[in-house]
Structures are given as structure tokens and as C-alpha cells.
N, C-alpha and C positions, 0 to 999 in steps of 0.2 A: 288173334290181336295184333295186328299191326305195332310198328313202332310209336307213327304219332300218334295211335289212339290210345295206348299206353303210357306214351308221356302227358296226355291231355288226363287221362284217368287219373295218374300219380299227381298231377300239379293239382286238379280240382280234390283229390283224396285230401292232399295238405293244406289247400285252405279251409277245409271242413275242421283238419285238426287245430289249425290256427283261431281259429273263430271259436272251437270248443275250449281252447285253451283259455284266450280272455274269457270266454264265459266262465270258466273255471273260478279263475281270479276276482271276475266280479262277485263271484256266488260266495265265497269265501269270506269277501268285504261285507257283502250285506249280512251274512249269517252273524259274522265277529260282532257287528256293530250293533246286531238286532233290527234293522231296517226291514221293513216289509213282513209279508209271513213266511214266519220262521219254519212251519211244516212245508209250505211250498218249496223254499229255496232246499230244505234236507230232502226232500221228494227228488229234487233237481240235480244235487248233486250226488243222490246216489245214481240215479240214471248217466251222470258224466261218469261216476265211477265204474260203474257196467262197462261204458263203454271204452273207455282208455284200459281196465284190466280186459276185454276181450282183443284190443288192440294190441296191447305189449304180447298176449299169450299167442297171437295168431302170427305176429312178426317173429317171433322166439321159435316158433316151430316150422317157420318156412324159412329162417336164415342159414345160412352154409356153415356161419362160424359161428355157434355158440358163445364160446368164449371170450372172443371180442366183442358179440351183441350185448353178452351181460355186464361188461367193462363201460361200454359207451353208452349203455342206456340203465344206467343205475339209477339215475333221478328220474327216470318212466316209472320205476318198479317201485321207489319210494312215493312218486305221484297214486299210486295206488291202495297202498297202505289203508286201510279204514279205520284205523286208531280215533284220526282227528280231522275234521274240514284242511284244516292248516297245510296238511301233507299236498293236498291239490296243487300247491304252488311250487310244488316241484316237478308238474309237469312243465313249467316254462321253460326247465333245459329241453322238450325235445323243441320248443317254439326256437332255441336258439341253433339245435343241428339244424333245422330246416331252413332257416338262414343262411348258413354254411354250406347247407346241400344247393342251393339255388344262386348261391354268390351273390346277394344282395347288397352287400358290402362291397363290391367290386362294382357291380353294376351300379350304383348308386355315386362310386368316384368315395367311400367311404371308407376304403380298406387301408390299411397302412400299418403303422408299427407297433401300435396300441394292438390292433386284431392279434397281430402274430405273437407278440408279447402275452396277450390271454391264452393264446391257446395252448405256448410253451408252458406258463401256471397250470395251468388245468390238467394236462396230459403229460407235459414231462418230466414235470416234477412229482409226478404221483400223486398230486393233489386228491384227484378224482377218485382214486382207487382208497386213500385213508379214508376221507371222509364219507364215501359208501360204507367202508367197514363200520368207523364209528357210528352212523346213522343205525346201520342195523343193529348191534350189539344194545344200542339204548332203544330202540325200538323192540327188539326181542327180550331183552330185560323186562321192561316197563309191560310188555306180553304174560307174562311168566308173574309178573309182582300184582298183576292186576287178578289174576287167575286165584293164585293162593294166598292174597291176602284181601280178594274181594272188594277190589277199589275198581273205580271207575277207570277207562281207558285213560282217559283225560287227565286224573290226578294218580294215575302211575306213570303217563308219561311225565310229566314234572317231577314227582319223584327221579326219575331214571336222568333227567337232563341235569338237574340239580346236585345229583350223585357224581354223573361223570365229571361233572363240571366243578367239584371241590368245593362248591359253592355250599351246599348241605345246609338249608334252611331248618331244617329240624319238625317241618310241619305234617310229612307224612316219612313215617320210619317201618322197618320189618317187623312183625311182631312174631311170625311163625319161624320154626328152622329153617324151611323151604325158602321162607321170603330173607332171611338172613345171610344165607348160601348166595343166592341170586346177586343180593346186593355185594357181597364178596367177589362175585366174577364180575359184575360190573366196574368195580372201584379199580380192580386191576387191569383188566382188560379195554375198560373205556377212559379212563385216566391215560392208559400207555399209548392208545392211538390219538388222542385227542392232544397228548403232549409232544407228540409224533407230527400229529396236523399243525400245530401252532409253530413248532421249528420250522417246519416246511416253509409256511408263509415268511418267516422272520430271515431264514435263508434265501429265499426269493428276492427278497426286496434289497437284502444285505448285497448281494451277488449284481442284482442290477444297479445298484449306487456305486460299487467297487467298478462294474465295467463304465460308469459313466465318467469316474475319479482317471481312470486309466487313457479313456480317449482323449480327457481334457489333455493329461499328462502329454499325451503323444504328439497333441496338437500345438502345444506349448514347445517341444523341442524340436517340431518339425520347421517353428517360425521362427524358434533361434538359430537352427541352423541356416535356414534362411538368410537371416538378416547377417548372421556371420560371412555368409559366402558372397555377400553384397557388400558390404564392408572392405573383405577382401581384394574384390575386385574393382572397387573406388580407391584404393590405395595402390593397386598395380597402374590404375590411369592416371593417379598422380603423380607416382614416380616418374612416368613414362613422360608426363610431359614436363617435369621439371628437367629431363632429362634433355628432351627437344629446347627448353628454355636454355640451359646450358650450350648447346651445342649450339645455338642462334647467335650468342652472346660472344663466344669465343671468337669468330673472324671480324667483328667490331672492336675488340680488344687488338686484336695481331694490328689492324689498318693503322688504328692509333699509336700504337709502338714504333711503326714504320715511318709514320709522320714525324714523330718527335725526334727519331735517327737523323732522317732527313734535314 
């Protein structure tokens, strides 16, 4: 396969991924609000899940650096978790990477400071890693809770989220010894990582505000220095003019004094 043919294949495949990703979002909305035939939508959701699962594991098998792939494709992995249809929304992360891959923002003239700040927030701060670990802990806990407490996956996921976020409504609680151990692990692991996640977001916006304040102070100091320089220049010019006036006035005074003497 030549370069051009390979490029056309990749572009066509990415267009297919984009269409199926958007279809996944529409499918989630239809299933959530029970619009249309639920069984048909469920079958479509299963087919989409199978396609994205094959896509994910095929890319994992062919990538050169699996560690980097696992980190940058964390949302893709979460998008194929078969616990609840809402997990399909994580496939939008793939769409965001495709936009970056093809430099669409740059080509449309929309690339700017906000896109750089977004990339710095997601990757440089470690947000993507903390978020992925937090989701993994919640999903794993929900799965184990569902097995040992004999509850549905959706109810177990609800329990895991309310427990990890310390909301704890109490509508679902563990009754078995294993379920309580899972709850303890979720409390320590989930709350810890979610706390780090919250502090990361806070630190990012705090640092952004501090940078803006420092830049404003720098601009203000520069303006003050420029103003003082101009004042000094004007003062020197005024002094020079006064000296010139005095010098011009002195010959006139001398001629008047000579006339008086004569």
C-alpha cells in the first residue's frame, strides 16, 4: 500500500469512527429517554460496543508503545465498558484526538490559547491519569459489588459513585462480608483519587489566575517605568529650554546696561 493510499484509508477510517461515535451518542440519548424501540436501540448499542472493542484491542496489539497507548486511550477503554450505555459517551475522547490528529482547529483558524490550555490541563497536570484511575476503581468496585451483592450493574454503579464521592444516600448498602470489604477499598481508593482529582482542577485554575495577575502586574510596572522615562525626558527638555531662554536674555540686559552708562 502506497503512502497516498494509506493516507486515504486512514482518513476514511477516521471518518467512519467519527460517524459511529456520534451515532453512539445519539443512541445513548434515545435509550436514556426511551425514544423509539428500546430493543432495537439496545441491539445497535451492542453492535457499536463490539466494533469499538475490536478497534481498541486491534490498535493495542499493533501499537509500538503500549504504555503510552494505554494512557492516551484511557477514554477509549472506558467507552467499551459494558456496564451501562452511558459509558459510550467516553468515545467522544477518541473524537477529540482525531480532531487534534488532523489539526482541524488549526485549519479552521480556531487554534489558539484555549486549545493549548486545554491540552495542558488534560495531560500536563496529570488530570487524565487521575481521572482514568478513579473511573477504573469505581467501575471495578461496582462490578465486584454486583457479583457478591447480587444487584444489577446499573444499581451497583450508582452505589459506587455515591460511595466514592462521599454522598452516600444509603439506598444501596453492602450486606455481605465481601461487599463490605469492597466498600472499604472503594472508600480509601476512590475518595483518595477523587480528592487528588479535585485538587488538580483547583490548582490549575488557581495557577491560571496567578499567571494573569502576574502578567497584569508586569504590564503595569512596564507602563509606570515608561511614564517615568518620558517625564525625565520632558524635564530635561524643559531645563534645556530654560537655559536657552536665559542665555538669550543675557545679551539684551548687557546692551541696556551699556546704554544707561553712555
